[in-house]
Steps between C-alpha positions, in 0.01 A plus 500: 500500500710814498351839608477793258808674649712190453385465138572862444859447625538207256386725216746775595786250514397348167494840330829604652668180374333516159758465218412730225615439143864607460419670172314768690819636648450826690123479449492259793536791745184691398315180472572421862420856594147437357447192721356679804164414646301298752525166310128433534464305180802267543407432858150391382663275243720328756216467755275347234769251394560392861132469585448291191764251607801630306844610613554872550850480339341360180267810482780753548571547125130558428473737796801702382357509144185652635694773677709575198184543288346720761812709521517529122141635495586760761810619321307558179200635692711772653639627167416851372300345212283324753434628857813719512575428869821634653493298818410153605535345849669817628774522246545615137337283240729311262482743215583786730794320653643351180328671204209401276702285263657290771155469673344367184778242449493395868132442481535299186773293652299435820226352283740287303661373813160420648422267212845341520414400857148380410643286223741327742213258594464167312162605373412822313185552711666753732623704212159492339339600822737799532462599139124510518505699820750748362295552188191560716690747712618692189145497362381654823767769491393581145143551618636728789717726285263536210191565704327225299134426582554223751352474845722526808460129593615382155791734496618382840427137419754530214759750634522371859301181528665302226846493667339417844312211343821385342671506844270219595521327157877497499503357853275220378719415203821504714322255736398289202134518573303350207297752310176309567555562873587874479154662484440557875843657536438720197173624647698624789760666277236682308399692818849619596556757240171677566566495873845655451383760256205626708726542807754682279229732375390579855860579605544726187154644495431411137338222301227333699550737796453808265211355314304339791631693808732349761226339717356307197843401381585370846184284486626360170832415675311300760298326234798404286690379810196297595477338161872414504464338844196303383690373199783378725248309720407292184862390455600170656835614627660691785457860375567700812786684351289607204230606744757707690600672180133590428489651847814699427371634171161596648652723774824627349563873540785550252 
């Protein structure tokens, strides 16, 4: 079993070596510019695949696809028509660096490349998993920008949680775990998005932290992490790497 840092290095190498469609031409540069981040979702995917008895290398296309979808969502989220953010991860956002039109196209291309990767498997299940998660994420973003009457838990279940749940689901498909045996793993995956989002809200001082206050939000962090660990204990596999990832998520400071 490989530790999270080792899995993260594999993801970085895979993304660096990723062959983008030649038709994209010069768009490849802004696409790669958009691929910053901590690689949390693809690392979960690889860790799940390995814990479930699969090969990490077999899960790399699925893990990369996840990161491309996540990056696509951030590129579009930063646009003036959405959150209008000028900076992400300490540098100019894509539309600031390359212009709005290029940012739109780069985001679209990241999404298309993600599905090209997901469709590289002999079954369509990974692509279906990714599509359903992406649609849920987009639905959550719609709730967010329109101020629609949805509670915070539902908004985050869609906007953040669906892609985290897919991190586990894609790892299971890559490891060829039969659908009938996936339920305990998916119960774990359902807790990850909420855990990540509440910690994010505490760090940013919004969402759960703004609504409930930081002490109450931190209690929710502990509860979500506890449920995730409890779900792992019900899985008949060596899940120490996934448990370590839960610990990292629960105490992260950036």
